[in-house]
C-alpha positions as CSV (number, residue, x, y, z in Angstrom):
1,M,0.0,0.0,0.0
2,N,1.5,3.4,-1.0
3,R,1.9,6.3,1.3
4,K,-1.0,8.3,-0.1
5,K,-3.4,5.5,0.5
6,I,-2.2,5.1,4.1
7,I,-2.7,8.8,4.8
8,L,-6.2,8.7,3.2
9,L,-7.2,5.7,5.3
10,L,-5.9,7.4,8.5
11,L,-7.9,10.5,7.7
12,I,-11.0,8.5,7.1
13,L,-10.5,6.6,10.4
14,G,-9.9,9.9,12.3
15,F,-13.0,11.5,10.9
16,S,-15.0,8.3,11.7
17,I,-13.8,8.3,15.3
18,L,-14.5,12.0,15.7
19,F,-18.0,11.7,14.2
20,S,-18.9,8.8,16.5
21,L,-17.7,10.7,19.6
22,N,-19.8,13.8,18.6
23,T,-23.0,11.8,17.9
24,T,-22.9,9.3,20.8
25,A,-25.7,10.3,23.1
26,Q,-24.8,11.3,26.6
27,N,-27.1,10.2,29.4
28,L,-30.2,12.1,30.3
29,K,-31.1,12.0,34.0
30,I,-34.4,12.7,35.8
31,H,-34.2,13.1,39.6
32,F,-37.5,12.9,41.5
33,I,-36.2,14.5,44.7
34,D,-37.7,13.4,48.0
35,V,-39.4,16.6,49.3
36,G,-42.1,15.1,51.4
37,Q,-45.6,16.1,50.4
38,G,-44.8,18.1,47.3
39,D,-43.1,18.0,43.9
40,S,-39.5,18.8,42.8
41,I,-37.8,17.2,39.9
42,L,-34.4,17.9,38.4
43,I,-33.9,17.1,34.7
44,E,-30.3,17.0,33.5
45,E,-30.4,17.2,29.8
46,A,-27.8,15.1,27.9
47,D,-26.0,18.2,26.5
48,G,-25.8,19.8,30.0
49,Q,-28.8,22.0,30.4
50,K,-30.5,21.8,33.8
51,I,-34.3,22.1,34.3
52,L,-36.1,22.2,37.7
53,V,-39.7,21.3,37.7
54,D,-41.4,22.7,40.8
55,G,-39.7,23.6,44.1
56,G,-41.4,21.7,46.9
57,D,-43.2,23.1,49.9
58,R,-42.3,26.3,51.7
59,S,-40.7,24.6,54.7
60,N,-37.2,25.9,55.3
61,Q,-35.9,22.4,55.9
62,I,-37.4,21.1,52.6
63,T,-36.0,24.0,50.7
64,A,-32.6,23.5,52.2
65,E,-32.7,19.9,51.2
66,I,-33.5,20.7,47.6
67,I,-30.7,23.3,47.4
68,N,-28.2,20.8,48.9
69,Y,-29.4,18.1,46.5
70,L,-28.9,20.4,43.5
71,K,-25.4,21.4,44.7
72,D,-24.6,17.7,45.2
73,Q,-25.4,17.2,41.5
74,K,-22.9,20.0,40.7
75,V,-25.7,22.3,39.6
76,K,-24.6,25.9,39.4
77,K,-27.1,27.3,37.0
78,L,-30.7,26.4,36.2
79,D,-31.5,27.0,32.5
80,Y,-35.2,26.6,33.2
81,I,-37.5,26.5,36.2
82,I,-40.9,25.0,35.2
83,S,-43.6,25.9,37.7
84,T,-46.5,23.6,37.0
85,H,-49.1,25.5,39.1
86,P,-49.1,27.9,42.1
87,H,-50.0,25.6,45.0
88,A,-47.5,26.0,47.9
89,D,-46.3,22.4,47.7
90,H,-45.0,23.1,44.2
91,I,-43.7,26.7,44.4
92,G,-42.9,27.0,48.1
93,G,-39.2,26.8,47.8
94,L,-38.6,28.6,44.6
95,V,-37.8,32.0,46.1
96,D,-34.8,30.6,48.0
97,I,-33.8,28.4,45.1
98,I,-33.7,31.5,42.8
99,D,-31.5,33.1,45.5
100,S,-29.1,30.2,45.5
101,F,-28.6,29.6,41.7
102,E,-28.5,31.6,38.5
103,V,-31.8,31.1,36.8
104,E,-32.3,32.1,33.1
105,N,-35.9,31.3,32.4
106,V,-39.1,30.6,34.4
107,L,-42.0,28.8,32.6
108,D,-45.2,29.2,34.4
109,S,-48.8,28.1,34.0
110,G,-50.0,31.7,34.1
111,K,-52.7,30.7,36.6
112,I,-53.2,33.5,39.2
113,H,-53.4,32.6,42.9
114,S,-54.1,34.9,45.8
115,S,-51.6,33.3,48.2
116,K,-48.6,35.3,49.7
117,T,-46.3,32.4,48.6
118,Y,-47.3,33.0,44.9
119,E,-47.0,36.8,45.3
120,N,-43.5,36.5,46.7
121,Y,-42.5,34.1,43.9
122,L,-43.6,36.6,41.2
123,I,-41.9,39.5,43.0
124,K,-38.7,37.5,43.1
125,I,-38.8,36.7,39.4
126,D,-39.4,40.4,38.6
127,R,-36.6,41.7,40.8
128,E,-34.1,39.2,39.4
129,N,-35.2,40.2,35.8
130,I,-35.7,36.5,34.9
131,N,-37.3,35.7,31.6
132,F,-40.9,34.7,32.3
133,E,-43.1,32.8,29.9
134,T,-46.4,30.9,30.0
135,P,-46.3,28.0,27.5
136,R,-49.6,26.7,26.0
137,E,-50.8,23.6,24.3
138,G,-48.6,22.8,21.3
139,D,-45.6,24.9,22.3
140,K,-42.2,23.1,22.0
141,L,-38.9,23.7,23.6
142,K,-35.7,22.2,22.1
143,L,-33.1,21.3,24.6
144,G,-30.0,19.8,22.9
145,Q,-30.9,16.3,22.0
146,S,-34.2,16.5,23.9
147,E,-37.5,18.2,23.2
148,I,-40.3,19.3,25.6
149,I,-43.8,19.4,24.1
150,F,-46.5,21.1,26.1
151,L,-49.9,19.4,26.1
152,H,-51.8,21.6,28.6
153,P,-53.2,24.1,29.4
154,D,-54.8,25.7,26.3
155,Q,-55.9,29.3,26.1
156,K,-58.9,28.6,28.3
157,I,-56.9,28.7,31.5
158,D,-59.4,30.9,33.3
159,Q,-61.9,28.0,33.2
160,Y,-59.6,25.7,35.1
161,D,-59.0,25.5,38.9
162,L,-55.5,25.6,40.2
163,N,-54.8,21.8,39.9
164,N,-56.3,21.6,36.4
165,S,-54.3,24.6,35.2
166,S,-51.1,22.6,35.7
167,L,-48.5,22.6,32.9
168,V,-48.4,19.1,31.4
169,F,-45.6,18.2,29.1
170,V,-43.8,15.3,27.4
171,L,-40.0,15.1,27.5
172,K,-38.8,13.3,24.4
173,F,-35.3,11.8,24.3
174,F,-34.7,9.6,21.3
175,Q,-36.9,6.5,21.8
176,H,-38.2,7.5,25.2
177,K,-41.1,9.7,26.3
178,F,-41.5,11.0,29.9
179,L,-44.8,12.6,30.9
180,F,-45.0,15.3,33.6
181,T,-48.5,16.1,34.9
182,G,-48.5,18.5,37.8
183,D,-51.7,18.0,39.8
184,I,-54.2,17.5,37.0
185,E,-57.4,15.6,37.7
186,K,-59.5,13.2,35.7
187,E,-61.3,16.0,33.8
188,I,-58.1,17.1,32.2
189,E,-56.8,13.5,31.7
190,S,-59.9,12.9,29.6
191,E,-59.3,16.0,27.5
192,L,-55.7,15.0,27.0
193,L,-56.6,11.5,25.8
194,Q,-59.1,13.0,23.3
195,K,-56.5,15.4,21.9
196,N,-53.6,12.9,22.0
197,P,-55.2,9.5,21.3
198,E,-51.9,7.8,20.2
199,L,-49.9,9.0,23.2
200,K,-47.8,6.3,24.9
201,V,-45.1,7.0,27.5
202,N,-42.3,5.1,29.2
203,L,-42.7,7.0,32.4
204,I,-45.3,9.1,34.1
205,K,-45.1,11.4,37.0
206,V,-48.4,10.3,38.6
207,P,-50.8,13.3,38.8
208,H,-51.7,14.9,42.1
209,H,-49.5,12.7,44.4
210,G,-51.5,9.6,43.6
211,S,-54.9,11.1,44.7
212,R,-58.0,9.2,43.7
213,S,-59.2,12.5,42.0
214,S,-56.7,11.6,39.2
215,S,-55.3,8.6,37.3
216,S,-58.5,7.1,35.8
217,A,-58.4,3.5,34.5
218,E,-58.7,4.8,30.9
219,W,-55.9,7.2,31.4
220,I,-53.5,4.5,32.6
221,S,-54.5,1.9,30.1
222,K,-54.1,4.3,27.1
223,L,-50.7,5.7,28.2
224,K,-49.3,2.2,29.2
225,P,-46.5,3.6,31.3
226,E,-43.7,1.2,32.2
227,V,-42.7,3.3,35.3
228,A,-45.0,5.4,37.5
229,V,-43.4,7.8,40.0
230,I,-45.4,9.3,42.8
231,Q,-44.1,12.3,44.6
232,V,-45.6,12.0,48.1
233,G,-44.8,12.5,51.7
234,A,-45.0,9.8,54.4
235,D,-48.1,9.8,56.7
236,N,-49.6,12.8,54.9
237,H,-53.1,13.8,56.1
238,Y,-54.5,13.8,52.5
239,G,-54.4,10.0,52.3
240,H,-52.1,10.1,49.3
241,P,-51.5,7.9,47.4
242,A,-54.8,6.0,47.2
243,A,-54.4,2.2,47.3
244,E,-56.7,1.8,44.2
245,V,-54.5,4.1,42.2
246,I,-51.4,2.1,43.0
247,E,-53.3,-1.0,42.0
248,L,-54.5,0.5,38.7
249,Y,-50.9,1.2,37.6
250,Q,-49.6,-2.1,38.7
251,N,-52.4,-4.0,36.9
252,E,-51.4,-2.3,33.7
253,G,-47.8,-3.6,34.3
254,A,-46.2,-0.4,35.5
255,R,-43.5,-0.4,38.2
256,V,-44.5,2.0,40.9
257,Y,-42.0,4.1,42.8
258,R,-42.8,6.5,45.6
259,N,-40.6,9.1,47.4
260,D,-42.1,8.2,50.8
261,L,-41.0,4.6,50.4
262,N,-38.0,4.9,48.0
263,G,-36.5,8.2,48.9
264,D,-34.8,10.0,45.9
265,I,-35.6,8.3,42.6
266,V,-33.2,8.8,39.6
267,I,-34.0,7.7,36.0
268,T,-30.9,7.5,33.7
269,T,-31.3,6.9,30.0
270,D,-29.0,6.8,26.9
271,G,-32.1,7.1,24.6
272,S,-32.4,3.4,24.0
273,N,-32.3,1.9,27.5
274,Y,-33.0,3.3,31.0
275,T,-32.3,2.4,34.6
276,V,-34.1,3.3,37.8
277,K,-32.0,3.9,40.9
278,V,-33.7,4.5,44.3
279,E,-32.2,5.7,47.6
280,Q,-33.9,2.9,49.5
281,N,-35.9,-0.2,48.5
282,A,-39.5,-0.7,49.6
283,K,-40.3,-4.4,50.3
284,N,-43.9,-4.2,49.1
285,I,-45.1,-1.1,47.4
286,K,-48.7,-2.3,47.1
287,A,-49.0,-3.3,50.8
288,G,-47.3,0.0,51.8
289,A,-49.8,1.9,49.8
290,E,-52.7,0.2,51.4
291,N,-51.2,0.7,54.9
292,S,-50.5,4.4,54.4
293,S,-53.9,5.0,53.0
294,K,-55.6,3.3,55.9
295,T,-53.4,5.1,58.4
296,A,-54.1,8.5,56.8
297,T,-57.8,8.1,56.8
298,S,-58.3,6.5,60.2
299,D,-55.6,8.3,62.2
300,Q,-57.3,11.5,63.4
301,S,-53.9,13.1,64.2
302,N,-53.2,13.5,60.5
303,L,-56.4,15.6,59.9
304,I,-56.6,19.4,60.0
305,N,-58.5,20.6,63.0
306,I,-60.6,23.5,61.5
307,N,-61.2,24.8,65.0
308,T,-57.5,25.4,65.8
309,A,-55.7,25.6,62.5
310,D,-54.0,28.9,61.6
311,S,-54.0,30.5,58.2
312,S,-51.0,28.7,56.9
313,T,-52.4,25.3,57.9
314,L,-55.8,26.0,56.4
315,D,-54.0,27.1,53.2
316,Q,-53.1,23.4,52.7
317,L,-56.7,22.6,51.9
318,W,-57.7,22.5,48.2
319,G,-59.0,25.9,47.0
320,V,-58.0,27.8,50.2
321,G,-56.0,31.0,49.9
322,P,-55.4,33.8,52.5
323,A,-58.9,35.3,51.9
324,T,-60.8,32.0,52.5
325,A,-58.5,31.1,55.5
326,K,-59.3,34.5,57.0
327,N,-63.1,33.9,56.5
328,I,-62.8,30.6,58.3
329,I,-60.9,32.2,61.3
330,D,-63.3,35.2,61.4
331,Y,-66.3,32.9,61.4
332,R,-64.8,30.8,64.2
333,D,-64.1,34.0,66.3
334,K,-67.7,35.2,65.8
335,Y,-69.7,32.0,66.2
336,G,-67.3,29.8,68.2
337,D,-66.0,26.3,67.4
338,F,-67.5,24.2,64.6
339,K,-69.5,21.4,66.1
340,Q,-69.5,19.3,62.9
341,A,-67.2,19.5,59.9
342,E,-70.2,20.2,57.6
343,E,-70.7,23.6,59.4
344,I,-67.7,25.0,57.5
345,K,-70.0,25.3,54.5
346,N,-71.6,28.3,56.3
347,V,-68.4,30.2,55.8
348,D,-68.5,32.7,52.9
349,G,-66.7,31.2,49.9
350,I,-67.0,27.5,50.8
351,D,-69.5,25.5,48.8
352,E,-70.4,21.9,48.6
353,G,-67.7,21.3,46.0
354,K,-64.9,22.5,48.2
355,F,-66.3,20.7,51.2
356,G,-66.5,17.5,49.2
357,R,-62.7,17.6,48.6
358,W,-62.1,18.2,52.4
359,R,-64.5,15.9,54.2
360,D,-61.9,13.2,54.7
361,K,-59.1,15.7,55.5
362,I,-60.6,17.8,58.3
363,K,-61.8,17.3,61.9
364,V,-63.4,19.4,64.6
365,K,-61.8,17.8,67.7
């Protein structure tokens, strides 16, 4: 073989090696951080971008744990914060997180909430001059080798309550699809199935902490997730996750993971295969779900006492902001303690619908 041919072959070999190095996919990681009764998810895109989905509850301890977790993952900058909706267990830690990291963009549902937590969050974004956007159905975000496709909400956001205004999106990475759902309930699940009849996913962040208000049988059977992750706190007074929800996912063949039983949950994928790593193994997820549900509904110590709860505690109830919490406290001060839970419907701003969501979460003694 003459010298020119050898040089040509070496050049071809060199370019082949260089091309293979540049096109080999790095791993994408999704961290479901154990934040108790709330949501916080770190997405490490394969090309290096960092996305935080929600910021846990407003507890100083929880916020510190999120910040420390991010620093342990060598996060110095967040390219995006995606705030699914303005409930405190999703945005509570975001002000301190923004204080601790450079943040380039915030993507928000655009749903207005009257809580002080939400007000402080908006003020912080404005003061830091962070780019603020409200994605809508059909919007897409290209992130290196990944793509985020927003499925919800549409332009009718004023017609949705806080949970159902949640940003819902699919993260696509080569062959894999990961679905993030905020706290949507069955009404929106049905809408999404009608609009996306062919949607199938490898993983789902189970809506609304595994509440029975979400995860319909049709939703699960159509999506056919292989992995279902529930962000939920141990012994929470909401009774999350519901045992029947766990069973529905398992009956469709999904492996169910929960922060209260598994701690931090990390999904790693190269685009063809993925692994699930947990901080701790649960011996029996199904039995654990049944036990936690029974404990939460039968143990009165986990329920909110509407006769003694302060404003911040009442704000944990669905649909309660500072104004409604004040109405409850003012009513209590004027008329005395509630004798029965149903009497709370006498308070201005509380109808049968709200009470129906609370009846198994409140007590009077």
